[in-house]
TIRO-2110 file (N, C-alpha, C; in Angstrom, 1 decimal):
// TIRO-2110
96.2, 87.7, 86.6, N, 1, A
96.1, 88.1, 87.9, CA, 1, A
95.1, 87.2, 88.6, C, 1, A
95.1, 86.6, 90.0, N, 2, A
94.3, 85.6, 90.3, CA, 2, A
94.0, 86.3, 91.7, C, 2, A
92.5, 86.7, 91.9, N, 3, A
92.3, 87.4, 92.9, CA, 3, A
91.3, 86.9, 94.1, C, 3, A
91.9, 86.9, 95.1, N, 4, A
90.9, 86.4, 96.5, CA, 4, A
90.3, 87.7, 96.8, C, 4, A
89.2, 88.4, 96.9, N, 5, A
88.4, 89.3, 96.5, CA, 5, A
87.8, 89.3, 97.8, C, 5, A
88.1, 90.3, 99.0, N, 6, A
87.5, 90.3, 100.2, CA, 6, A
86.2, 90.9, 100.0, C, 6, A
86.3, 91.7, 99.0, N, 7, A
84.6, 92.4, 98.7, CA, 7, A
84.0, 92.5, 97.5, C, 7, A
83.4, 93.3, 96.6, N, 8, A
82.7, 93.1, 95.6, CA, 8, A
82.1, 94.7, 95.4, C, 8, A
83.2, 95.6, 96.2, N, 9, A
82.9, 96.8, 95.7, CA, 9, A
83.5, 97.6, 94.6, C, 9, A
82.8, 97.9, 93.8, N, 10, A
83.7, 98.5, 92.6, CA, 10, A
84.3, 99.8, 92.3, C, 10, A
84.6, 100.2, 91.3, N, 11, A
84.8, 101.3, 91.0, CA, 11, A
83.8, 102.1, 89.7, C, 11, A
83.7, 103.4, 90.1, N, 12, A
82.8, 103.9, 89.2, CA, 12, A
83.7, 105.4, 88.7, C, 12, A
83.0, 105.7, 87.7, N, 13, A
84.0, 107.5, 87.6, CA, 13, A
83.6, 108.3, 88.4, C, 13, A
82.4, 108.1, 88.8, N, 14, A
81.7, 109.0, 90.2, CA, 14, A
82.5, 109.1, 91.4, C, 14, A
83.2, 107.5, 91.6, N, 15, A
83.6, 107.6, 92.9, CA, 15, A
85.3, 107.4, 92.7, C, 15, A
85.7, 107.8, 91.6, N, 16, A
86.9, 108.5, 91.9, CA, 16, A
87.4, 109.9, 91.6, C, 16, A
88.3, 110.4, 92.1, N, 17, A
88.7, 111.9, 92.5, CA, 17, A
88.7, 112.0, 90.8, C, 17, A
88.8, 113.3, 90.3, N, 18, A
89.2, 113.8, 88.9, CA, 18, A
90.7, 113.9, 88.8, C, 18, A
91.6, 114.3, 90.2, N, 19, A
92.7, 114.2, 90.1, CA, 19, A
93.7, 112.8, 90.8, C, 19, A
94.1, 112.7, 89.8, N, 20, A
94.7, 110.8, 90.4, CA, 20, A
95.8, 111.2, 91.4, C, 20, A
96.2, 111.7, 91.1, N, 21, A
97.3, 112.4, 92.8, CA, 21, A
96.5, 112.0, 93.9, C, 21, A
95.4, 113.0, 94.0, N, 22, A
94.6, 112.8, 95.2, CA, 22, A
94.1, 111.5, 95.8, C, 22, A
93.8, 110.5, 94.1, N, 23, A
92.8, 108.9, 94.4, CA, 23, A
94.4, 108.5, 94.8, C, 23, A
95.1, 108.4, 94.6, N, 24, A
96.4, 107.5, 94.8, CA, 24, A
96.8, 107.8, 96.2, C, 24, A
96.5, 108.9, 96.7, N, 25, A
96.6, 109.4, 98.0, CA, 25, A
95.6, 108.6, 99.1, C, 25, A
94.4, 109.0, 98.6, N, 26, A
93.5, 108.2, 99.3, CA, 26, A
93.6, 106.7, 99.3, C, 26, A
94.0, 105.9, 98.2, N, 27, A
94.2, 104.6, 98.3, CA, 27, A
95.2, 104.5, 99.1, C, 27, A
96.2, 105.1, 99.3, N, 28, A
97.4, 104.9, 100.6, CA, 28, A
97.2, 104.9, 101.7, C, 28, A
96.4, 105.7, 101.8, N, 29, A
95.8, 105.8, 103.7, CA, 29, A
95.3, 105.0, 104.0, C, 29, A
94.1, 104.4, 102.8, N, 30, A
93.1, 102.9, 103.1, CA, 30, A
94.2, 101.9, 103.3, C, 30, A
95.5, 102.1, 102.5, N, 31, A
96.3, 100.5, 102.8, CA, 31, A
96.7, 100.7, 104.5, C, 31, A
97.1, 101.8, 104.3, N, 32, A
97.9, 101.9, 105.7, CA, 32, A
97.0, 101.6, 107.0, C, 32, A
95.6, 102.1, 106.8, N, 33, A
94.4, 101.9, 107.7, CA, 33, A
94.2, 100.7, 107.6, C, 33, A
94.5, 99.6, 106.4, N, 34, A
93.8, 98.4, 106.5, CA, 34, A
95.1, 97.5, 107.2, C, 34, A
96.1, 98.1, 107.5, N, 35, A
97.3, 97.4, 108.0, CA, 35, A
98.2, 96.9, 107.0, C, 35, A
98.1, 97.1, 106.0, N, 36, A
99.0, 96.6, 105.1, CA, 36, A
100.3, 97.4, 105.4, C, 36, A
101.4, 96.0, 105.3, N, 37, A
103.2, 96.3, 105.3, CA, 37, A
103.3, 97.5, 104.0, C, 37, A
104.4, 98.3, 104.7, N, 38, A
104.6, 99.3, 103.6, CA, 38, A
104.3, 99.3, 102.3, C, 38, A
102.7, 100.0, 102.6, N, 39, A
101.5, 100.3, 101.6, CA, 39, A
102.5, 101.6, 100.5, C, 39, A
103.6, 101.9, 100.6, N, 40, A
104.4, 103.0, 99.5, CA, 40, A
105.5, 102.2, 99.0, C, 40, A
105.1, 101.1, 99.1, N, 41, A
106.4, 100.2, 98.0, CA, 41, A
105.9, 100.0, 96.7, C, 41, A
106.8, 100.4, 95.6, N, 42, A
106.1, 100.0, 94.4, CA, 42, A
107.1, 99.9, 93.7, C, 42, A
106.8, 98.5, 92.3, N, 43, A
107.9, 97.9, 92.1, CA, 43, A
108.1, 99.6, 90.5, C, 43, A
109.1, 99.5, 90.8, N, 44, A
109.7, 100.8, 89.5, CA, 44, A
110.3, 99.8, 88.1, C, 44, A
109.8, 100.3, 87.1, N, 45, A
110.7, 100.0, 85.9, CA, 45, A
111.5, 100.9, 84.9, C, 45, A
112.6, 100.6, 84.8, N, 46, A
113.3, 101.3, 83.9, CA, 46, A
114.2, 100.8, 82.4, C, 46, A
114.5, 101.2, 81.9, N, 47, A
115.2, 101.1, 80.7, CA, 47, A
116.5, 101.4, 80.5, C, 47, A
117.6, 100.8, 79.9, N, 48, A
118.4, 101.4, 79.4, CA, 48, A
118.4, 102.2, 78.3, C, 48, A
119.8, 102.9, 77.3, N, 49, A
119.4, 103.6, 76.1, CA, 49, A
118.8, 102.8, 75.2, C, 49, A
119.4, 101.3, 75.4, N, 50, A
119.0, 100.0, 74.3, CA, 50, A
117.9, 99.9, 74.2, C, 50, A
117.2, 99.8, 75.1, N, 51, A
115.6, 99.7, 75.7, CA, 51, A
115.5, 98.3, 76.5, C, 51, A
116.7, 98.0, 77.1, N, 52, A
116.7, 97.1, 77.8, CA, 52, A
116.3, 96.9, 79.1, C, 52, A
115.1, 96.5, 79.7, N, 53, A
114.3, 96.7, 81.0, CA, 53, A
115.0, 96.5, 81.9, C, 53, A
114.5, 96.7, 83.3, N, 54, A
114.8, 96.1, 84.5, CA, 54, A
113.9, 96.7, 85.5, C, 54, A
113.2, 96.0, 86.7, N, 55, A
112.4, 96.3, 87.5, CA, 55, A
113.1, 95.7, 89.0, C, 55, A
112.5, 96.5, 89.9, N, 56, A
113.1, 96.2, 91.0, CA, 56, A
111.5, 97.0, 92.4, C, 56, A
111.8, 96.8, 93.6, N, 57, A
110.8, 97.6, 94.0, CA, 57, A
111.6, 98.8, 94.9, C, 57, A
111.0, 99.6, 95.1, N, 58, A
111.5, 101.0, 95.8, CA, 58, A
110.2, 101.4, 96.7, C, 58, A
110.6, 102.2, 97.4, N, 59, A
109.8, 103.0, 98.4, CA, 59, A
109.6, 104.4, 98.0, C, 59, A
108.2, 104.7, 97.7, N, 60, A
108.1, 106.2, 97.2, CA, 60, A
108.0, 107.1, 98.9, C, 60, A
109.1, 108.0, 98.7, N, 61, A
109.0, 108.9, 99.6, CA, 61, A
108.4, 110.1, 99.4, C, 61, A
107.8, 110.6, 98.6, N, 62, A
107.0, 111.8, 98.0, CA, 62, A
105.6, 111.6, 97.3, C, 62, A
104.9, 112.5, 97.7, N, 63, A
103.7, 112.5, 96.3, CA, 63, A
103.2, 113.6, 96.7, C, 63, A
103.3, 114.5, 95.4, N, 64, A
102.3, 115.8, 95.3, CA, 64, A
102.0, 116.1, 94.0, C, 64, A
101.6, 117.4, 93.4, N, 65, A
101.5, 117.6, 92.3, CA, 65, A
102.1, 117.6, 91.2, C, 65, A
103.3, 117.6, 91.7, N, 66, A
104.5, 117.0, 90.8, CA, 66, A
105.1, 116.0, 90.1, C, 66, A
104.5, 114.9, 91.3, N, 67, A
104.6, 113.6, 90.6, CA, 67, A
105.4, 112.7, 91.9, C, 67, A
106.1, 111.6, 91.5, N, 68, A
106.4, 110.6, 92.4, CA, 68, A
107.8, 110.3, 92.9, C, 68, A
107.9, 110.6, 94.4, N, 69, A
109.4, 111.1, 94.6, CA, 69, A
110.0, 109.7, 94.8, C, 69, A
111.4, 109.6, 94.5, N, 70, A
112.2, 108.2, 95.4, CA, 70, A
113.4, 108.4, 95.5, C, 70, A
114.3, 107.6, 96.4, N, 71, A
115.7, 107.8, 96.2, CA, 71, A
116.4, 106.5, 96.0, C, 71, A
117.5, 107.2, 95.6, N, 72, A
118.5, 106.0, 95.4, CA, 72, A
120.2, 106.1, 95.2, C, 72, A
121.0, 105.1, 94.9, N, 73, A
122.1, 105.3, 94.6, CA, 73, A
122.2, 105.8, 93.1, C, 73, A
122.8, 106.9, 92.8, N, 74, A
122.6, 107.0, 91.3, CA, 74, A
123.7, 106.3, 90.5, C, 74, A
124.9, 105.5, 91.6, N, 75, A
125.3, 104.7, 90.3, CA, 75, A
124.4, 103.3, 90.1, C, 75, A
123.6, 102.9, 90.6, N, 76, A
122.8, 101.7, 90.5, CA, 76, A
122.0, 101.6, 89.2, C, 76, A
121.7, 100.2, 88.9, N, 77, A
121.3, 100.0, 87.7, CA, 77, A
120.3, 101.0, 87.3, C, 77, A
119.3, 101.3, 88.4, N, 78, A
118.1, 102.2, 88.1, CA, 78, A
118.7, 103.6, 87.6, C, 78, A
119.8, 103.9, 88.2, N, 79, A
120.1, 105.2, 88.4, CA, 79, A
120.2, 105.4, 86.9, C, 79, A
121.7, 104.6, 86.5, N, 80, A
122.3, 105.0, 85.1, CA, 80, A
121.5, 104.5, 84.2, C, 80, A
120.2, 103.8, 84.1, N, 81, A
119.1, 103.6, 83.1, CA, 81, A
118.6, 105.1, 83.2, C, 81, A
118.2, 105.8, 84.2, N, 82, A
117.6, 107.1, 84.5, CA, 82, A
118.4, 108.1, 83.9, C, 82, A
119.9, 108.0, 83.6, N, 83, A
120.5, 108.9, 83.1, CA, 83, A
120.4, 108.9, 81.6, C, 83, A
120.4, 107.6, 81.3, N, 84, A
120.3, 107.2, 79.7, CA, 84, A
118.8, 107.5, 79.2, C, 84, A
117.8, 107.1, 79.9, N, 85, A
116.8, 107.1, 79.4, CA, 85, A
115.7, 107.5, 80.5, C, 85, A
115.5, 108.8, 80.5, N, 86, A
114.8, 109.4, 81.8, CA, 86, A
113.3, 109.3, 81.5, C, 86, A
112.4, 107.8, 81.9, N, 87, A
111.4, 107.2, 81.7, CA, 87, A
111.1, 106.3, 82.3, C, 87, A
110.2, 105.9, 82.8, N, 88, A
109.8, 105.3, 84.4, CA, 88, A
108.5, 104.7, 84.6, C, 88, A
108.2, 103.8, 84.5, N, 89, A
106.8, 103.2, 85.3, CA, 89, A
107.2, 102.6, 86.2, C, 89, A
106.0, 102.2, 87.0, N, 90, A
105.6, 101.7, 88.5, CA, 90, A
104.3, 101.3, 88.6, C, 90, A
104.0, 100.6, 89.7, N, 91, A
103.2, 100.0, 89.8, CA, 91, A
103.1, 99.9, 91.5, C, 91, A
102.1, 99.8, 92.4, N, 92, A
101.6, 99.6, 93.4, CA, 92, A
100.5, 98.5, 93.5, C, 92, A
100.6, 97.6, 94.4, N, 93, A
99.9, 96.1, 94.1, CA, 93, A
99.4, 96.3, 95.8, C, 93, A
97.8, 96.4, 96.0, N, 94, A
97.9, 96.1, 97.4, CA, 94, A
96.9, 94.8, 97.6, C, 94, A
97.2, 93.4, 97.3, N, 95, A
96.6, 92.4, 97.0, CA, 95, A
95.1, 92.4, 98.3, C, 95, A
95.9, 92.7, 99.5, N, 96, A
94.6, 92.4, 100.5, CA, 96, A
93.4, 93.4, 100.1, C, 96, A
93.4, 94.1, 99.5, N, 97, A
92.3, 95.0, 99.0, CA, 97, A
91.8, 94.8, 97.7, C, 97, A
92.7, 94.1, 96.9, N, 98, A
92.5, 93.9, 95.1, CA, 98, A
92.2, 95.1, 94.7, C, 98, A
93.6, 95.8, 95.1, N, 99, A
93.9, 97.0, 94.4, CA, 99, A
95.0, 97.2, 93.7, C, 99, A
95.3, 98.1, 92.5, N, 100, A
96.6, 98.2, 91.6, CA, 100, A
96.7, 99.2, 91.2, C, 100, A
97.4, 100.5, 91.3, N, 101, A
97.6, 101.4, 90.5, CA, 101, A
99.1, 101.0, 89.8, C, 101, A
98.9, 101.7, 88.4, N, 102, A
100.3, 102.1, 87.9, CA, 102, A
100.1, 102.9, 87.3, C, 102, A
101.3, 103.6, 87.1, N, 103, A
101.4, 104.9, 86.6, CA, 103, A
103.0, 105.1, 85.4, C, 103, A
102.8, 106.1, 84.5, N, 104, A
104.0, 105.8, 84.1, CA, 104, A
104.4, 107.5, 83.7, C, 104, A
105.7, 107.9, 83.1, N, 105, A
105.8, 109.2, 82.5, CA, 105, A
107.6, 109.5, 82.5, C, 105, A
107.9, 110.7, 81.9, N, 106, A
109.0, 111.0, 82.1, CA, 106, A
110.1, 111.0, 83.4, C, 106, A
111.0, 111.6, 84.0, N, 107, A
111.5, 111.5, 85.1, CA, 107, A
112.3, 112.3, 85.0, C, 107, A
112.7, 113.2, 86.3, N, 108, A
113.3, 114.3, 86.4, CA, 108, A
114.3, 114.0, 87.8, C, 108, A
115.6, 114.6, 87.6, N, 109, A
116.0, 114.2, 89.0, CA, 109, A
115.7, 115.3, 90.0, C, 109, A
115.5, 114.9, 91.4, N, 110, A
115.3, 115.7, 92.5, CA, 110, A
116.2, 116.8, 93.0, C, 110, A
116.0, 117.8, 93.8, N, 111, A
117.0, 118.9, 94.0, CA, 111, A
117.6, 118.2, 95.1, C, 111, A
119.3, 118.8, 95.2, N, 112, A
120.2, 118.4, 96.4, CA, 112, A
119.5, 118.4, 97.3, C, 112, A
118.6, 119.3, 97.9, N, 113, A
118.2, 120.0, 99.0, CA, 113, A
117.3, 119.1, 99.5, C, 113, A
116.1, 118.2, 98.3, N, 114, A
115.5, 117.4, 98.6, CA, 114, A
115.9, 115.9, 99.3, C, 114, A
116.9, 116.0, 98.4, N, 115, A
117.4, 114.2, 98.6, CA, 115, A
118.4, 114.3, 100.4, C, 115, A
119.1, 115.7, 100.6, N, 116, A
119.7, 116.3, 101.8, CA, 116, A
118.5, 115.8, 103.0, C, 116, A
117.4, 116.7, 102.3, N, 117, A
116.3, 116.6, 103.8, CA, 117, A
115.9, 115.0, 104.1, C, 117, A
115.8, 114.0, 103.3, N, 118, A
115.5, 113.1, 103.6, CA, 118, A
116.3, 112.0, 103.8, C, 118, A
117.8, 112.4, 103.6, N, 119, A
119.0, 111.4, 104.0, CA, 119, A
118.8, 111.6, 105.6, C, 119, A
118.5, 113.0, 106.0, N, 120, A
119.0, 113.4, 107.3, CA, 120, A
118.1, 112.6, 108.6, C, 120, A
116.8, 111.9, 107.6, N, 121, A
115.6, 111.2, 108.2, CA, 121, A
115.6, 109.8, 108.6, C, 121, A
117.1, 109.2, 107.8, N, 122, A
117.3, 108.3, 107.9, CA, 122, A
118.1, 107.2, 108.9, C, 122, A
117.4, 106.3, 109.9, N, 123, A
118.9, 106.1, 110.6, CA, 123, A
120.1, 105.8, 110.3, C, 123, A
121.4, 106.2, 111.2, N, 124, A
123.0, 106.4, 110.9, CA, 124, A
122.9, 105.2, 110.2, C, 124, A
123.0, 103.8, 110.3, N, 125, A
123.5, 102.3, 109.9, CA, 125, A
122.8, 102.9, 108.2, C, 125, A
121.7, 103.5, 108.2, N, 126, A
121.1, 103.4, 106.8, CA, 126, A
122.2, 104.5, 106.2, C, 126, A
122.5, 105.6, 106.6, N, 127, A
123.1, 106.5, 105.8, CA, 127, A
124.6, 106.0, 105.8, C, 127, A
125.1, 105.3, 106.7, N, 128, A
126.3, 104.5, 106.9, CA, 128, A
126.5, 103.6, 105.5, C, 128, A
125.3, 102.7, 105.4, N, 129, A
125.0, 102.0, 104.4, CA, 129, A
125.3, 102.6, 102.9, C, 129, A
124.5, 103.6, 102.9, N, 130, A
124.6, 104.3, 101.4, CA, 130, A
126.3, 104.6, 100.9, C, 130, A
126.9, 105.1, 102.1, N, 131, A
128.3, 105.5, 101.7, CA, 131, A
129.2, 104.1, 101.4, C, 131, A
128.7, 102.8, 102.2, N, 132, A
129.6, 101.7, 101.7, CA, 132, A
129.1, 100.8, 100.6, C, 132, A
128.0, 101.0, 100.1, N, 133, A
127.4, 100.3, 99.2, CA, 133, A
128.0, 100.8, 97.9, C, 133, A
128.2, 100.1, 96.8, N, 134, A
128.5, 100.7, 95.5, CA, 134, A
127.7, 99.8, 95.0, C, 134, A
126.0, 100.3, 94.9, N, 135, A
125.1, 99.5, 94.6, CA, 135, A
124.9, 99.0, 93.1, C, 135, A
124.5, 97.8, 92.9, N, 136, A
124.6, 97.2, 91.4, CA, 136, A
126.4, 96.4, 91.3, C, 136, A
127.4, 97.1, 91.5, N, 137, A
128.4, 96.7, 91.1, CA, 137, A
128.9, 95.3, 92.1, C, 137, A
129.8, 94.2, 91.4, N, 138, A
130.2, 93.3, 92.0, CA, 138, A
130.9, 93.6, 93.1, C, 138, A
131.3, 92.8, 94.3, N, 139, A
131.6, 92.9, 95.3, CA, 139, A
132.2, 91.1, 95.9, C, 139, A
133.2, 91.1, 95.7, N, 140, A
133.9, 90.3, 96.4, CA, 140, A
133.5, 89.0, 97.4, C, 140, A
133.0, 89.7, 98.3, N, 141, A
132.7, 89.2, 99.7, CA, 141, A
131.8, 89.8, 100.5, C, 141, A
130.9, 89.1, 101.1, N, 142, A
129.9, 89.6, 102.3, CA, 142, A
131.2, 90.6, 103.3, C, 142, A
132.5, 90.2, 103.3, N, 143, A
133.3, 90.3, 104.2, CA, 143, A
133.9, 91.7, 103.4, C, 143, A
134.3, 92.2, 102.2, N, 144, A
134.5, 93.0, 101.8, CA, 144, A
133.3, 94.2, 101.9, C, 144, A
132.1, 93.8, 102.0, N, 145, A
130.9, 94.6, 102.2, CA, 145, A
131.0, 95.6, 103.8, C, 145, A
131.2, 94.2, 104.0, N, 146, A
131.0, 94.8, 105.7, CA, 146, A
132.5, 96.0, 106.3, C, 146, A
133.6, 95.6, 105.4, N, 147, A
134.7, 96.4, 105.5, CA, 147, A
134.6, 97.4, 105.0, C, 147, A
133.9, 97.9, 104.1, N, 148, A
133.5, 99.3, 103.4, CA, 148, A
132.0, 99.8, 104.7, C, 148, A
131.6, 99.1, 105.3, N, 149, A
130.7, 99.3, 106.1, CA, 149, A
131.6, 100.2, 107.4, C, 149, A
132.1, 99.4, 107.9, N, 150, A
133.6, 99.8, 109.2, CA, 150, A
134.1, 100.8, 108.5, C, 150, A
134.5, 101.2, 107.4, N, 151, A
135.4, 102.4, 107.1, CA, 151, A
134.3, 103.3, 107.3, C, 151, A
133.4, 103.1, 106.5, N, 152, A
132.5, 104.4, 106.6, CA, 152, A
132.3, 104.7, 108.3, C, 152, A
132.0, 104.0, 109.2, N, 153, A
131.6, 104.4, 110.1, CA, 153, A
132.6, 104.9, 111.2, C, 153, A
133.9, 104.4, 110.8, N, 154, A
135.3, 105.3, 111.5, CA, 154, A
135.3, 106.6, 110.4, C, 154, A
134.7, 106.7, 109.4, N, 155, A
135.4, 108.3, 108.6, CA, 155, A
134.0, 109.3, 109.8, C, 155, A
133.2, 108.7, 109.3, N, 156, A
132.0, 109.2, 110.2, CA, 156, A
131.2, 108.9, 111.8, C, 156, A
132.1, 108.6, 112.6, N, 157, A
131.8, 108.1, 113.7, CA, 157, A
130.3, 108.8, 114.6, C, 157, A
130.4, 109.9, 114.6, N, 158, A
128.9, 110.9, 114.9, CA, 158, A
127.7, 110.4, 114.3, C, 158, A
126.4, 111.2, 114.7, N, 159, A
125.5, 111.4, 113.9, CA, 159, A
125.6, 111.8, 112.9, C, 159, A
126.5, 112.7, 112.5, N, 160, A
126.6, 113.7, 111.6, CA, 160, A
127.3, 113.0, 110.5, C, 160, A
126.3, 112.0, 109.6, N, 161, A
126.6, 111.1, 108.4, CA, 161, A
126.3, 112.3, 107.0, C, 161, A
127.1, 112.9, 106.1, N, 162, A
126.6, 113.9, 105.5, CA, 162, A
126.3, 112.4, 104.2, C, 162, A
125.2, 113.5, 103.3, N, 163, A
124.8, 112.8, 101.8, CA, 163, A
125.9, 112.9, 101.3, C, 163, A
126.0, 111.4, 100.8, N, 164, A
127.0, 110.6, 99.7, CA, 164, A
126.9, 111.7, 98.3, C, 164, A
127.8, 112.2, 97.6, N, 165, A
127.7, 112.6, 96.6, CA, 165, A
127.1, 111.7, 94.9, C, 165, A
126.9, 110.1, 95.4, N, 166, A
126.4, 109.3, 94.3, CA, 166, A
125.5, 109.0, 95.0, C, 166, A
124.9, 110.1, 95.6, N, 167, A
123.5, 109.6, 95.9, CA, 167, A
122.5, 110.7, 96.2, C, 167, A
121.1, 110.1, 95.3, N, 168, A
120.2, 111.5, 95.3, CA, 168, A
118.5, 110.9, 94.9, C, 168, A
118.0, 111.8, 94.3, N, 169, A
116.2, 111.5, 94.1, CA, 169, A
115.9, 111.6, 92.9, C, 169, A
114.7, 110.8, 92.4, N, 170, A
114.2, 111.3, 91.1, CA, 170, A
112.4, 111.5, 91.2, C, 170, A
112.1, 111.9, 90.5, N, 171, A
110.5, 112.2, 90.7, CA, 171, A
110.1, 111.8, 89.3, C, 171, A
109.3, 110.9, 89.2, N, 172, A
108.1, 110.2, 88.2, CA, 172, A
106.9, 111.7, 88.2, C, 172, A
107.2, 111.8, 86.7, N, 173, A
106.2, 113.4, 86.4, CA, 173, A
105.1, 111.9, 85.6, C, 173, A
104.3, 111.7, 85.8, N, 174, A
103.5, 110.4, 85.1, CA, 174, A
102.4, 111.7, 84.2, C, 174, A
102.1, 110.7, 83.4, N, 175, A
101.6, 111.1, 82.0, CA, 175, A
100.4, 110.3, 82.0, C, 175, A
100.4, 109.2, 82.4, N, 176, A
99.3, 108.3, 82.8, CA, 176, A
98.9, 107.4, 84.1, C, 176, A
97.9, 107.1, 84.5, N, 177, A
97.8, 106.7, 85.7, CA, 177, A
96.5, 105.4, 85.2, C, 177, A
96.9, 104.2, 85.8, N, 178, A
95.7, 103.3, 85.6, CA, 178, A
95.1, 102.5, 86.9, C, 178, A
93.9, 103.0, 87.8, N, 179, A
93.2, 102.1, 88.7, CA, 179, A
92.7, 101.2, 88.8, C, 179, A
93.0, 100.1, 89.1, N, 180, A
92.6, 98.6, 89.1, CA, 180, A
91.9, 98.0, 90.3, C, 180, A
90.6, 97.8, 90.3, N, 181, A
89.8, 96.9, 91.5, CA, 181, A
89.7, 95.5, 90.8, C, 181, A
89.9, 94.6, 91.2, N, 182, A
89.4, 93.4, 91.5, CA, 182, A
87.7, 92.7, 91.9, C, 182, A
87.4, 92.4, 90.7, N, 183, A
86.1, 92.1, 90.6, CA, 183, A
86.0, 90.4, 90.4, C, 183, A
84.6, 90.4, 90.6, N, 184, A
84.4, 88.6, 90.5, CA, 184, A
84.4, 88.2, 89.0, C, 184, A
84.8, 87.0, 88.8, N, 185, A
84.6, 86.7, 87.3, CA, 185, A
85.8, 87.1, 86.3, C, 185, A
86.3, 88.0, 86.7, N, 186, A
87.8, 88.3, 85.9, CA, 186, A
87.3, 89.7, 85.5, C, 186, A
86.0, 90.3, 85.9, N, 187, A
84.9, 91.3, 85.6, CA, 187, A
85.8, 92.5, 85.9, C, 187, A
87.0, 92.8, 86.3, N, 188, A
87.4, 94.1, 87.3, CA, 188, A
86.7, 95.2, 86.4, C, 188, A
87.5, 95.8, 87.2, N, 189, A
87.3, 97.6, 87.1, CA, 189, A
88.6, 98.4, 86.8, C, 189, A
88.6, 98.9, 85.7, N, 190, A
90.1, 99.7, 84.9, CA, 190, A
89.8, 101.0, 84.6, C, 190, A
90.4, 101.6, 85.6, N, 191, A
90.3, 103.2, 84.8, CA, 191, A
91.6, 103.9, 84.4, C, 191, A
91.6, 104.8, 83.7, N, 192, A
92.9, 105.5, 83.0, CA, 192, A
92.4, 106.7, 83.0, C, 192, A
93.4, 107.8, 83.9, N, 193, A
93.6, 109.0, 83.7, CA, 193, A
95.0, 109.1, 82.6, C, 193, A
94.7, 110.0, 82.4, N, 194, A
95.8, 110.8, 80.6, CA, 194, A
95.7, 112.1, 80.8, C, 194, A
97.0, 112.4, 81.3, N, 195, A
97.3, 113.8, 81.1, CA, 195, A
97.1, 114.8, 79.7, C, 195, A
96.1, 115.8, 79.8, N, 196, A
96.4, 116.3, 78.6, CA, 196, A
96.3, 117.5, 78.9, C, 196, A
96.7, 119.1, 77.9, N, 197, A
96.7, 120.1, 78.0, CA, 197, A
95.5, 120.8, 78.7, C, 197, A
94.4, 120.7, 79.0, N, 198, A
93.4, 121.0, 80.3, CA, 198, A
93.3, 120.1, 81.6, C, 198, A
94.2, 119.4, 81.8, N, 199, A
93.8, 118.6, 82.4, CA, 199, A
93.8, 116.8, 82.7, C, 199, A
93.7, 116.1, 83.7, N, 200, A
93.3, 115.1, 83.3, CA, 200, A
91.8, 114.0, 82.4, C, 200, A
92.4, 113.0, 81.8, N, 201, A
90.9, 112.8, 81.3, CA, 201, A
91.0, 111.4, 82.0, C, 201, A
89.6, 110.9, 82.0, N, 202, A
89.3, 109.7, 82.7, CA, 202, A
88.4, 109.1, 81.7, C, 202, A
89.1, 107.6, 81.6, N, 203, A
88.1, 106.4, 81.0, CA, 203, A
87.9, 105.3, 81.8, C, 203, A
87.1, 104.7, 81.1, N, 204, A
86.8, 103.1, 81.5, CA, 204, A
87.5, 102.1, 80.5, C, 204, A
88.5, 101.0, 81.0, N, 205, A
88.9, 100.2, 80.2, CA, 205, A
88.5, 98.8, 80.4, C, 205, A
88.5, 98.3, 79.3, N, 206, A
88.3, 96.6, 79.2, CA, 206, A
89.3, 96.3, 80.1, C, 206, A
88.9, 95.1, 81.2, N, 207, A
90.0, 94.6, 82.4, CA, 207, A
90.6, 94.1, 81.6, C, 207, A
END
């Protein structure tokens, strides 16, 4: 990765929180304060039952001691991948800060209650879009998509647009985290957290 560093303040084991969830939350907050658009955007990698990978960007919608939460159409490619192979990796990149965080681990479905709670926070138009879109499936034309949206709007004319049965959430339960900070001469700082029976182990890696 080519780095246009805004500073050369590096990472040390002492500067990192012993808990990677807390450290990730700290970096997210600092990215937001730095004015970075969508600091919660992450590239999500999944693979199907045959190991064929795919990747796309999604927005993280929850972070706590259980892991990293996101939502999607369950019939999308990522939804089908995770039904077949419930493991994923993700990476956040804040280029303006020369920082990157990657994580990987098994994935578990979010509860229906979690999905409904989040779905209610979305604008009506986005909720209607969730009903209209057969995500990742072929569509004959833009007109067909817009017709499906109009049909959803007529079906749910008010603000009460319910959660579709084909829409829900997943939580990555990380087994590893890597925190990366760009430094001069490509001598970057890179630390890996590994989950063990007694908690998290932290070690420095060659960049």
